[in-house]
C-alpha positions in Angstrom: -89.6 -48.1 -13.6 -86.1 -47.6 -14.9 -84.2 -50.0 -17.2 -80.8 -51.1 -16.0 -78.1 -52.9 -17.9 -78.7 -56.2 -19.6 -81.8 -57.9 -18.1 -82.3 -55.7 -15.0 -85.2 -53.4 -14.2 -85.5 -51.0 -11.2 -89.0 -50.6 -9.9 -90.0 -47.6 -7.9 -93.0 -48.5 -5.6 -95.7 -46.2 -4.3 -94.3 -46.6 -0.7 -91.0 -45.2 -1.8 -89.1 -48.5 -2.0 -86.9 -49.5 -4.9 -86.8 -53.1 -6.1 -84.2 -54.5 -8.5 -85.7 -57.2 -10.8 -83.6 -59.5 -13.0 -85.4 -61.0 -15.9 -84.6 -64.4 -17.5 -81.3 -64.3 -19.3 -82.8 -64.2 -22.8 -84.7 -60.9 -22.0 -83.5 -57.3 -22.5 -84.5 -54.6 -20.0 -84.7 -52.1 -22.8 -87.7 -53.9 -24.2 -89.6 -52.8 -21.1 -88.7 -49.1 -21.4 -92.2 -48.1 -22.4 -93.8 -50.0 -19.5 -95.2 -53.4 -18.8 -98.1 -55.4 -17.5 -98.4 -58.1 -14.8 -101.2 -60.6 -14.6 -102.8 -60.3 -11.2 -102.6 -63.4 -9.0 -104.9 -64.4 -6.2 -102.3 -63.4 -3.6 -101.6 -60.0 -5.2 -97.8 -60.5 -5.2 -95.1 -60.5 -7.8 -93.1 -63.7 -7.3 -89.8 -65.0 -8.6 -90.0 -68.2 -10.8 -93.7 -67.8 -11.1 -94.7 -64.5 -12.6 -93.9 -63.0 -16.0 -93.9 -59.4 -17.1 -95.2 -58.5 -20.5 -93.8 -55.4 -22.1 -96.1 -53.1 -24.1 -94.1 -54.1 -27.2 -95.0 -57.8 -26.7 -91.9 -59.3 -24.9 -92.8 -61.7 -22.1 -90.2 -62.5 -19.5 -90.1 -64.4 -16.2 -88.9 -62.7 -13.1 -85.7 -64.6 -11.9 -84.6 -62.5 -8.9 -85.8 -59.5 -6.9 -83.9 -57.5 -4.4 -84.9 -54.4 -2.4 -82.4 -51.6 -2.8 -81.6 -49.7 0.4 -79.7 -46.5 0.7 -76.7 -46.7 3.0 -76.0 -43.6 5.1 -72.4 -42.7 6.1 
């Protein structure tokens, strides 16, 4: 995981994909610098407008948008 600017996190997945996650507007990405927890759902997925991330420092923020980042070759 890497913190982006404002309320954006970049997640690096085990399968080498990168996902950009925007948190709700009142949240700061830097609060998640030391990591976060996700409550496991029955479907095993992280979903927009449903799931919240909880930072190790106690911040709790809803996931507003997610986008897969793809490298563009020239």
